[in-house]
DOZA-32633 format. One record per residue (C-alpha): residue number from 1; residue in one letter; x, y, z. Coordinates in Angstrom, 2 decimals, padded with zeros to 5 digits. Example, Ala and Ser with C-alpha at 12.3 -4.5 7.8 and 13.67 -1.06 7.14 Angstrom:
2
(1; A; (012.30; -004.50; 007.80));
(2; S; (013.67; -001.06; 007.14));
REM end
This chain:
321
(1; M; (084.08; -025.65; -043.44));
(2; I; (082.51; -028.07; -040.96));
(3; I; (078.76; -028.76; -040.96));
(4; I; (076.92; -029.45; -037.69));
(5; T; (073.25; -030.42; -037.97));
(6; G; (071.16; -030.13; -034.83));
(7; A; (073.49; -027.27; -033.92));
(8; A; (070.88; -025.42; -031.84));
(9; G; (070.11; -028.52; -029.79));
(10; F; (071.71; -030.02; -026.71));
(11; I; (074.61; -032.13; -027.97));
(12; G; (075.01; -030.22; -031.23));
(13; S; (075.50; -026.85; -029.53));
(14; C; (078.00; -028.34; -027.08));
(15; L; (079.92; -029.74; -030.05));
(16; V; (079.98; -026.26; -031.62));
(17; Q; (081.49; -024.89; -028.41));
(18; K; (084.08; -027.67; -028.32));
(19; L; (085.08; -026.86; -031.90));
(20; N; (085.24; -023.14; -031.08));
(21; D; (087.47; -023.92; -028.09));
(22; E; (089.78; -025.87; -030.42));
(23; G; (090.02; -022.92; -032.81));
(24; Y; (087.42; -023.90; -035.44));
(25; V; (085.18; -021.02; -036.47));
(26; D; (084.33; -021.83; -040.12));
(27; L; (081.27; -023.74; -039.01));
(28; V; (077.91; -023.98; -040.73));
(29; L; (075.14; -024.53; -038.20));
(30; V; (072.09; -026.39; -039.50));
(31; D; (068.83; -026.60; -037.54));
(32; D; (065.32; -025.20; -037.21));
(33; F; (066.27; -021.77; -035.90));
(34; T; (062.67; -020.63; -035.44));
(35; Q; (062.54; -022.19; -031.96));
(36; A; (063.19; -019.25; -029.65));
(37; E; (063.96; -021.41; -026.62));
(38; K; (067.04; -022.77; -028.39));
(39; K; (068.48; -019.38; -029.32));
(40; P; (070.79; -019.12; -026.27));
(41; N; (072.49; -022.35; -027.40));
(42; W; (073.88; -020.81; -030.58));
(43; E; (073.64; -017.02; -030.51));
(44; N; (077.07; -016.44; -028.92));
(45; K; (078.94; -019.19; -030.76));
(46; K; (081.47; -018.47; -033.52));
(47; Y; (080.28; -019.68; -036.92));
(48; S; (080.20; -018.76; -040.59));
(49; E; (076.55; -019.28; -041.42));
(50; L; (073.18; -020.47; -040.17));
(51; V; (071.25; -022.71; -042.55));
(52; E; (067.68; -023.82; -041.97));
(53; R; (067.31; -027.60; -041.88));
(54; D; (064.69; -027.68; -044.65));
(55; I; (066.91; -025.95; -047.22));
(56; F; (070.26; -027.53; -046.32));
(57; F; (070.57; -029.82; -049.33));
(58; K; (069.73; -027.00; -051.75));
(59; W; (072.27; -024.81; -049.94));
(60; A; (074.93; -027.55; -050.19));
(61; E; (074.69; -027.82; -053.99));
(62; G; (078.06; -026.95; -055.51));
(63; K; (079.75; -026.62; -052.12));
(64; G; (080.93; -030.21; -051.67));
(65; N; (084.58; -029.41; -052.28));
(66; R; (084.49; -026.83; -049.48));
(67; I; (082.94; -029.10; -046.84));
(68; Q; (085.63; -030.81; -044.76));
(69; F; (083.42; -032.76; -042.35));
(70; I; (079.77; -033.32; -041.42));
(71; F; (078.51; -033.98; -037.91));
(72; H; (074.89; -035.04; -038.32));
(73; I; (073.51; -034.70; -034.80));
(74; G; (070.05; -033.40; -035.69));
(75; A; (067.10; -035.73; -035.19));
(76; R; (063.65; -036.02; -033.72));
(77; T; (064.71; -037.34; -030.29));
(78; D; (061.39; -037.62; -028.44));
(79; T; (061.08; -041.22; -027.27));
(80; T; (057.32; -040.71; -026.84));
(81; E; (056.84; -039.68; -030.48));
(82; F; (054.58; -042.17; -032.28));
(83; D; (054.29; -040.37; -035.62));
(84; T; (056.32; -042.90; -037.60));
(85; G; (056.02; -040.80; -040.74));
(86; L; (057.72; -037.85; -039.03));
(87; L; (060.43; -040.09; -037.57));
(88; N; (060.99; -041.70; -040.95));
(89; T; (061.37; -038.30; -042.59));
(90; L; (063.66; -036.68; -040.02));
(91; N; (065.62; -039.64; -038.65));
(92; F; (065.84; -042.01; -041.60));
(93; E; (065.35; -040.27; -044.94));
(94; Y; (067.16; -037.07; -043.95));
(95; T; (070.11; -039.09; -042.65));
(96; K; (070.16; -041.13; -045.89));
(97; D; (070.39; -037.86; -047.83));
(98; I; (073.29; -036.72; -045.60));
(99; W; (075.02; -040.07; -046.18));
(100; N; (074.55; -039.89; -049.95));
(101; L; (075.91; -036.34; -050.01));
(102; C; (079.01; -037.54; -048.16));
(103; V; (079.46; -040.45; -050.57));
(104; K; (079.05; -038.22; -053.63));
(105; E; (081.37; -035.46; -052.42));
(106; G; (083.93; -037.51; -050.47));
(107; I; (083.02; -035.95; -047.12));
(108; P; (083.75; -037.74; -043.80));
(109; L; (080.71; -038.23; -041.55));
(110; V; (079.83; -038.75; -037.90));
(111; Y; (076.13; -039.26; -037.24));
(112; A; (074.03; -039.72; -034.12));
(113; S; (072.54; -043.12; -033.43));
(114; S; (071.16; -044.02; -030.00));
(115; A; (071.33; -046.58; -027.22));
(116; A; (067.53; -046.69; -027.61));
(117; T; (068.29; -049.22; -030.35));
(118; Y; (069.14; -051.76; -027.63));
(119; G; (065.59; -051.93; -026.29));
(120; M; (065.43; -053.81; -022.98));
(121; G; (069.04; -054.90; -023.42));
(122; E; (068.09; -058.56; -023.76));
(123; Y; (070.92; -058.97; -026.26));
(124; G; (073.39; -056.94; -024.24));
(125; F; (074.95; -053.58; -025.07));
(126; N; (077.66; -054.71; -027.46));
(127; D; (078.23; -052.53; -030.54));
(128; D; (079.45; -055.43; -032.67));
(129; D; (077.83; -055.15; -036.13));
(130; K; (076.69; -058.78; -035.94));
(131; N; (074.56; -057.91; -032.91));
(132; M; (072.52; -055.23; -034.68));
(133; E; (069.89; -057.29; -036.47));
(134; K; (068.73; -058.97; -033.24));
(135; L; (067.91; -055.71; -031.44));
(136; K; (064.33; -054.83; -030.47));
(137; P; (063.84; -051.12; -029.69));
(138; L; (061.04; -050.21; -027.31));
(139; N; (059.67; -047.24; -029.26));
(140; P; (059.44; -045.81; -032.78));
(141; Y; (062.30; -043.38; -032.07));
(142; G; (064.69; -046.23; -031.24));
(143; Q; (063.43; -048.17; -034.27));
(144; S; (064.10; -045.22; -036.58));
(145; K; (067.71; -045.08; -035.34));
(146; L; (068.17; -048.84; -035.72));
(147; D; (066.65; -048.75; -039.20));
(148; F; (069.31; -046.30; -040.30));
(149; D; (072.16; -048.20; -038.63));
(150; L; (071.14; -051.36; -040.47));
(151; W; (070.74; -049.44; -043.74));
(152; A; (074.22; -047.92; -043.36));
(153; L; (075.84; -051.29; -042.64));
(154; G; (074.20; -052.73; -045.74));
(155; Q; (075.40; -050.06; -048.18));
(156; Q; (077.94; -050.87; -050.85));
(157; E; (078.86; -047.21; -051.24));
(158; K; (079.99; -045.59; -048.01));
(159; P; (081.76; -042.34; -047.12));
(160; Y; (085.51; -042.97; -046.95));
(161; F; (085.20; -042.27; -043.22));
(162; W; (082.00; -042.69; -041.27));
(163; T; (080.89; -043.53; -037.75));
(164; G; (077.52; -043.78; -036.04));
(165; L; (077.45; -043.06; -032.30));
(166; K; (075.00; -044.81; -029.97));
(167; F; (074.53; -042.14; -027.30));
(168; F; (073.57; -043.48; -023.89));
(169; N; (072.08; -041.25; -021.14));
(170; V; (073.73; -037.93; -021.93));
(171; Y; (073.40; -035.07; -019.43));
(172; G; (074.91; -031.61; -019.21));
(173; P; (074.52; -027.93; -020.11));
(174; N; (072.44; -026.65; -023.03));
(175; E; (069.57; -029.10; -022.46));
(176; Y; (067.40; -026.46; -020.78));
(177; H; (064.93; -026.38; -023.69));
(178; K; (064.24; -030.12; -023.72));
(179; G; (061.39; -030.19; -021.21));
(180; R; (060.37; -033.72; -020.22));
(181; M; (063.08; -035.17; -022.49));
(182; A; (065.87; -033.50; -020.49));
(183; S; (068.17; -035.67; -018.38));
(184; V; (067.46; -037.11; -014.95));
(185; V; (070.08; -034.74; -013.52));
(186; F; (068.20; -031.74; -014.92));
(187; H; (064.88; -032.86; -013.46));
(188; A; (066.41; -033.94; -010.14));
(189; Y; (068.06; -030.56; -009.64));
(190; N; (064.84; -028.67; -010.35));
(191; Q; (062.76; -030.95; -008.13));
(192; I; (065.21; -030.67; -005.22));
(193; K; (065.45; -026.91; -005.64));
(194; A; (061.65; -026.60; -005.55));
(195; T; (060.84; -029.12; -002.79));
(196; G; (064.05; -030.06; -000.96));
(197; E; (063.53; -033.71; -001.83));
(198; L; (063.64; -036.10; -004.77));
(199; K; (061.22; -038.78; -005.93));
(200; L; (062.56; -041.84; -007.72));
(201; F; (060.74; -044.82; -009.16));
(202; R; (060.73; -047.78; -006.84));
(203; S; (061.75; -051.18; -008.12));
(204; H; (059.12; -053.65; -009.25));
(205; K; (061.63; -056.47; -009.59));
(206; P; (062.75; -058.41; -006.52));
(207; E; (066.37; -058.55; -007.66));
(208; Y; (066.65; -054.73; -007.54));
(209; A; (066.21; -052.62; -004.42));
(210; D; (064.40; -049.29; -004.76));
(211; G; (066.53; -046.78; -006.64));
(212; E; (069.13; -049.39; -007.52));
(213; Q; (068.07; -049.53; -011.16));
(214; K; (071.14; -048.66; -013.24));
(215; R; (071.87; -046.47; -016.25));
(216; D; (075.00; -045.49; -018.13));
(217; F; (075.04; -041.73; -017.54));
(218; V; (077.60; -039.89; -019.68));
(219; Y; (078.56; -036.21; -019.43));
(220; V; (078.10; -034.20; -022.62));
(221; K; (081.65; -032.81; -022.47));
(222; D; (082.95; -036.39; -022.73));
(223; V; (080.62; -037.00; -025.67));
(224; V; (081.91; -034.01; -027.66));
(225; D; (085.52; -034.95; -026.82));
(226; V; (084.93; -038.31; -028.52));
(227; M; (083.38; -036.65; -031.57));
(228; Y; (086.33; -034.28; -031.86));
(229; Y; (088.72; -037.23; -031.61));
(230; L; (086.89; -039.03; -034.43));
(231; M; (087.09; -035.96; -036.63));
(232; L; (090.85; -035.84; -036.22));
(233; K; (091.45; -039.61; -036.45));
(234; R; (089.22; -040.48; -039.44));
(235; K; (089.73; -044.23; -039.50));
(236; D; (088.09; -047.39; -038.15));
(237; N; (084.66; -046.87; -039.68));
(238; G; (081.57; -048.29; -038.01));
(239; I; (079.00; -047.91; -035.26));
(240; Y; (080.24; -047.21; -031.75));
(241; N; (078.72; -047.07; -028.31));
(242; L; (079.15; -043.74; -026.59));
(243; G; (078.50; -043.98; -022.88));
(244; S; (080.74; -043.76; -019.85));
(245; G; (081.17; -047.54; -019.82));
(246; K; (080.04; -047.65; -016.18));
(247; A; (076.46; -048.06; -014.98));
(248; N; (075.40; -046.04; -011.94));
(249; T; (072.28; -046.45; -009.83));
(250; F; (069.63; -043.77; -009.63));
(251; N; (070.47; -043.57; -005.94));
(252; D; (074.10; -042.82; -006.87));
(253; L; (072.95; -040.12; -009.24));
(254; A; (070.55; -038.64; -006.70));
(255; R; (073.21; -038.47; -004.00));
(256; A; (075.60; -036.81; -006.47));
(257; V; (072.99; -034.12; -007.19));
(258; F; (072.37; -033.48; -003.48));
(259; R; (076.13; -033.26; -002.86));
(260; A; (076.58; -030.80; -005.72));
(261; M; (073.82; -028.68; -004.13));
(262; D; (075.44; -029.02; -000.68));
(263; L; (072.31; -030.68; 000.73));
(264; Q; (071.61; -033.86; 002.65));
(265; P; (069.80; -036.48; 000.55));
(266; V; (066.04; -036.78; 001.02));
(267; I; (064.76; -039.46; -001.36));
(268; H; (061.27; -040.93; -001.62));
(269; Y; (060.23; -043.79; -003.88));
(270; I; (057.04; -043.84; -005.93));
(271; D; (055.47; -046.52; -008.10));
(272; T; (056.58; -046.63; -011.73));
(273; P; (053.50; -045.69; -013.81));
(274; I; (051.64; -048.73; -015.08));
(275; D; (051.77; -047.55; -018.71));
(276; I; (055.59; -047.67; -018.80));
(277; R; (056.29; -050.31; -016.19));
(278; D; (056.62; -053.24; -018.58));
(279; K; (059.07; -051.29; -020.76));
(280; Y; (061.12; -049.77; -017.97));
(281; Q; (064.84; -050.52; -018.27));
(282; Y; (066.55; -051.72; -015.10));
(283; F; (070.08; -051.77; -016.51));
(284; T; (072.06; -050.13; -019.30));
(285; E; (075.83; -050.04; -019.66));
(286; A; (077.82; -049.28; -022.80));
(287; N; (080.48; -051.77; -023.79));
(288; M; (083.19; -049.27; -024.75));
(289; Q; (085.87; -051.72; -025.90));
(290; K; (085.37; -050.95; -029.59));
(291; L; (086.11; -047.24; -029.14));
(292; I; (089.02; -047.96; -026.80));
(293; S; (090.45; -050.44; -029.31));
(294; S; (090.34; -047.72; -031.96));
(295; G; (092.83; -045.75; -029.87));
(296; Y; (090.66; -043.55; -027.64));
(297; T; (092.44; -043.33; -024.28));
(298; Q; (090.84; -040.35; -022.53));
(299; A; (089.07; -041.24; -019.27));
(300; F; (085.36; -040.50; -018.91));
(301; M; (084.20; -038.27; -016.08));
(302; G; (082.75; -040.07; -013.07));
(303; I; (079.18; -039.34; -012.01));
(304; D; (080.20; -037.13; -009.06));
(305; D; (082.56; -034.96; -011.11));
(306; G; (080.20; -034.64; -014.07));
(307; V; (077.16; -033.78; -011.97));
(308; R; (079.16; -031.28; -009.89));
(309; D; (080.48; -029.50; -012.98));
(310; Y; (077.03; -029.38; -014.55));
(311; I; (075.15; -028.13; -011.50));
(312; Q; (077.70; -025.72; -010.03));
(313; H; (078.96; -024.19; -013.27));
(314; Y; (075.85; -024.33; -015.47));
(315; M; (072.53; -025.43; -013.97));
(316; S; (072.56; -023.02; -011.03));
(317; G; (072.41; -020.09; -013.47));
(318; K; (071.15; -021.81; -016.63));
(319; T; (074.52; -020.96; -018.11));
(320; I; (075.26; -022.02; -021.69));
(321; Y; (078.36; -024.01; -022.57));
REM end
């Protein structure tokens, strides 16, 4: 059996579908299944069992020899969450318990880290282990992810195969429940549909024109392809970036959304709110050489193709992948 935590969430539910598409149905989905808005993400998937997040470790007792792999994707992902106790419990301590289970039972592990660990990017976006201790996340969420990365790197006992994945700006189907934490593509589509135009933050740095701030946007189908590859490969342990490897401007993204909706772009620029202006990132781009060097050769979808697939095949009808 394969365990997927966070299986009712955005990336986790897309991973379940990827595994189903590849013929895997002995899946144990772990999450808080009381959240009704997430039910469409998992109700039509093929799986063996649903296990509530709070009882997972009790459930797993005596089953270690049956578990073939764990994808630990579940986390508190709200970047505006300032309850450090909650983040410590869900993002650090829970992940430590997953890690220790994998060590004890000889289970391979892929877990979700985050590009939020890079902060403003003042030390670049290189996933070299030696770079980790310098990083300065901008919020408690990013810090909780960095804390675990550093803890994992410092452990003497490790799962025989393990990787942490620093997700960059992931977008795609099954994020409909995420509200304000959903992707820029999600919000852009809904704003354009409602008003016929899109508002973007203007630049407050002279070296960037309005809307020319850049992010590494990566399509969720590419993300789950990488996770599936790691499950099959099971070597080259460590922490990896997982972005597209190519930064795109917000203007690029906006135009891609308008094109996917068969509309002419109408973009207006508004001031970045004062309370986030000093922490606003103007550039992120994943250095993907480490993953490529491990043998991953599949090309990542460009922004136009990814946005078109998302909007035309999923967003327009809130279709689940």
